[in-house]
C-alpha positions in Angstrom: 9.2 10.4 17.0 5.6 9.4 17.5 4.6 6.0 18.6 3.4 3.6 15.8 -0.3 3.3 15.6 0.0 -0.4 14.9 2.6 -3.1 15.0 1.1 -4.9 11.9 0.8 -4.2 8.3 -1.0 -6.0 5.4 1.0 -6.2 2.2 -1.1 -6.6 -0.9 0.8 -9.2 -3.1 -1.9 -11.2 -4.7 -2.3 -9.5 -8.0 -1.7 -11.0 -11.4 1.0 -8.5 -12.5 -0.4 -8.2 -16.0 1.1 -4.7 -16.7 4.5 -6.1 -15.7 4.5 -8.9 -18.5 6.6 -10.5 -19.8 8.6 -10.4 -16.5 5.7 -11.9 -14.7 5.3 -14.8 -17.1 7.2 -17.2 -14.7 7.3 -15.2 -11.4 4.8 -13.1 -9.4 5.1 -9.3 -9.6 6.3 -8.9 -6.0 9.3 -11.1 -6.8 10.4 -8.9 -9.7 13.8 -7.4 -8.8 14.4 -3.6 -8.7 17.8 -2.2 -7.6 19.1 -5.8 -6.7 16.1 -7.1 -4.6 12.5 -8.1 -5.1 9.7 -5.5 -4.8 8.3 -7.4 -1.9 11.6 -7.1 0.0 11.6 -3.3 -0.6 8.2 -3.2 1.2 9.1 -5.6 4.0 12.4 -3.8 4.7 10.6 -0.5 5.0 8.3 -2.2 7.6 11.3 -3.5 9.5 13.1 -0.1 9.4 10.1 1.5 10.9 9.9 -1.1 13.7 6.7 -2.8 12.5 6.9 -6.4 13.9 4.3 -8.3 11.8 3.2 -8.5 8.2 0.3 -10.3 6.7 1.0 -11.0 2.9 -1.9 -12.1 0.7 -1.1 -14.5 -2.2 -2.7 -15.7 -5.4 -0.7 -15.9 -8.6 2.3 -18.2 -8.3 1.7 -18.1 -4.6 4.3 -20.8 -3.8 7.2 -18.6 -4.8 6.1 -15.9 -2.5 5.5 -18.3 0.4 8.9 -19.8 0.0 10.6 -16.4 -0.2 9.2 -15.1 3.1 9.5 -18.4 5.1 11.6 -17.8 8.1 12.0 -14.1 7.7 12.8 -12.4 11.0 11.5 -8.9 11.1 8.7 -8.4 10.2 7.5 -11.9 10.9 5.3 -12.9 8.0 2.0 -14.8 7.9 0.1 -15.6 4.7 -3.5 -14.9 3.7 -4.2 -17.5 1.0 -6.3 -16.4 -1.9 -5.2 -19.3 -4.2 -8.9 -20.4 -4.9 -10.2 -16.8 -5.5 -8.4 -13.5 -6.1 -10.3 -11.1 -3.9 -8.9 -7.7 -5.0 -7.8 -5.1 -2.6 -10.9 -4.7 -0.5 -11.8 -8.3 -0.5 -8.3 -9.3 0.4 -8.4 -7.1 3.6 -11.7 -8.6 4.6 -10.3 -12.2 4.3 -7.3 -11.2 6.3 -9.2 -9.3 9.0 -8.9 -12.1 11.6 -5.1 -11.7 11.3 -5.1 -8.0 11.7 -5.3 -5.7 14.8 -7.3 -2.5 14.9 -5.9 -0.3 13.3 -3.5 -1.8 10.9 -1.2 -0.5 8.1 -1.8 -1.6 4.5 0.4 -1.2 1.5 0.9 -2.3 -2.1 3.9 -4.5 -2.8 4.8 -2.9 -6.1 5.7 0.6 -4.8 9.1 2.0 -3.8 9.7 5.1 -1.8 12.3 7.2 -0.1 11.1 8.7 3.2 11.2 12.4 4.0 12.2 13.6 7.5 9.8 11.1 9.1 9.1 7.6 7.7 5.8 6.9 6.2 4.4 4.8 9.1 5.4 7.2 11.9 4.0 10.0 9.8 0.6 8.2 9.4 0.7 7.4 13.1 1.3 11.0 14.2 -1.8 12.1 12.3 -4.0 9.2 13.3 -7.3 10.0 15.1 -9.3 6.9 15.7 -12.4 8.9 16.7 -12.6 10.8 13.4 -11.1 8.4 10.9 -11.9 5.1 9.2 -8.8 5.3 7.1 -5.7 7.7 6.7 -4.1 7.6 3.2 -0.5 8.6 2.4 -0.8 11.0 -0.6 2.1 12.4 -2.6 2.0 15.6 -4.7 2.8 15.1 -8.4 6.3 16.5 -8.0 7.1 13.6 -5.7 5.5 10.9 -7.9 7.9 9.3 -10.2 6.8 7.2 -13.3 3.3 8.4 -12.7 1.4 9.6 -15.7 -2.1 10.0 -14.4 -4.2 13.0 -13.5 -4.0 12.4 -9.7 -6.5 10.8 -7.3 -7.5 13.1 -4.5 -7.9 16.6 -3.1 -7.4 17.5 0.6 -9.3 20.2 2.5 -7.8 22.3 5.2 -8.7 19.6 7.8 -7.1 16.7 5.9 -10.4 15.3 4.6 -10.2 13.6 1.2 -12.4 14.1 -1.8 -12.0 12.5 -5.2 -10.7 14.1 -8.4 -13.6 15.4 -10.5 -13.1 14.4 -14.3 -11.6 15.9 -16.4 -9.8 18.0 -13.9 -6.4 17.3 -12.3 -6.2 16.4 -8.6 -3.0 17.5 -6.7 -2.4 14.2 -4.8 -1.6 10.7 -5.9 -2.3 7.8 -3.6 1.0 6.0 -2.7 -0.6 2.7 -1.9 0.1 3.1 1.8 -2.6 3.7 4.4 -3.6 3.2 8.0 -6.9 1.5 8.4 -9.5 1.1 11.2 -11.3 -2.2 11.1 -14.4 -0.1 11.2 -13.8 0.5 7.5 -14.5 -3.1 6.7 -17.9 -3.3 8.5 -20.7 -4.1 6.1 -18.3 -5.0 3.3 -19.6 -7.3 0.6 -18.5 -10.9 0.1 -16.1 -11.9 -2.5 -13.8 -9.8 -4.7 -14.1 -6.0 -4.6 -12.0 -2.8 -4.6 -11.1 -0.7 -1.6 -12.6 2.2 -3.5 -16.0 0.8 -2.4 -15.0 1.2 1.2 -13.4 4.6 0.6 -16.5 6.0 -1.1 -18.5 5.0 2.0 -15.9 6.7 4.3 -15.9 9.9 2.1 -19.7 10.1 2.4 -19.5 9.9 6.1 -16.7 12.5 6.3 -14.2 9.8 7.7 -11.6 9.4 5.0 -8.5 11.5 5.6 -5.1 12.0 4.0 -1.5 13.1 4.9 0.8 14.6 2.3 4.0 12.6 1.9 7.2 14.6 2.1 9.4 11.9 0.5 9.8 10.6 -3.1 7.5 7.8 -4.3 8.1 5.6 -7.4 5.3 3.7 -9.2 6.8 0.4 -10.4 4.0 -1.1 -12.5 5.7 -1.9 -15.8 9.0 -3.1 -17.0 9.7 0.3 -18.4 9.5 1.8 -14.9 12.3 -0.2 -13.5 15.3 1.4 -15.2 14.4 5.0 -14.2 13.5 3.9 -10.6 16.9 2.2 -10.3 18.8 5.2 -11.7 17.0 7.5 -9.2 17.8 5.2 -6.3 21.4 5.0 -7.3 21.6 8.8 -7.3 20.5 8.9 -3.7 
């Protein structure tokens, strides 16, 4: 198995969880339980299984609940990036946490669950990582492996693994899993305040430096209360 490209991951856990209402009326979305444990623990346990030692978790909505939950966790050890005063979105969140992150670092959403293929997601990204050519490397799943997903896809990949966006109204063959490996170069020249990672990706695409890896496992989007039961059923089958 390849060596991990980084020992640290950022876990994006600061969102408002609006699509998960009413379950998020009194708890943050990362604390919603699926198959017996909070979504955040599914993500952190995957990091631990892969051997990733550190996690930086950003917080905003009902932040105290997340901080209390991760306090004293062993592997990965967790530090907090505090966005209580201003929710910074995905791109702004990475910029705020940059001083706590090495180069490169993994980044993942806290509301996805996945079953790895022959190689776990983080070693798979590491095996394909090329710092000289890449600003970010996205883990992309084909539609057949994307459960609870009802969209038209996000990206195309060329023969060299370079990413280009879906052209409306066409379908794109790959869906972004929420998992990526990021060079801090991607954050250079980023705006201040809240903004989406899409802004950084567009810049990397224009420079020919955004790449993707097809995921060989099964991925579950857990964005609404209705997605929980089918996800739990699929997990129990395995």
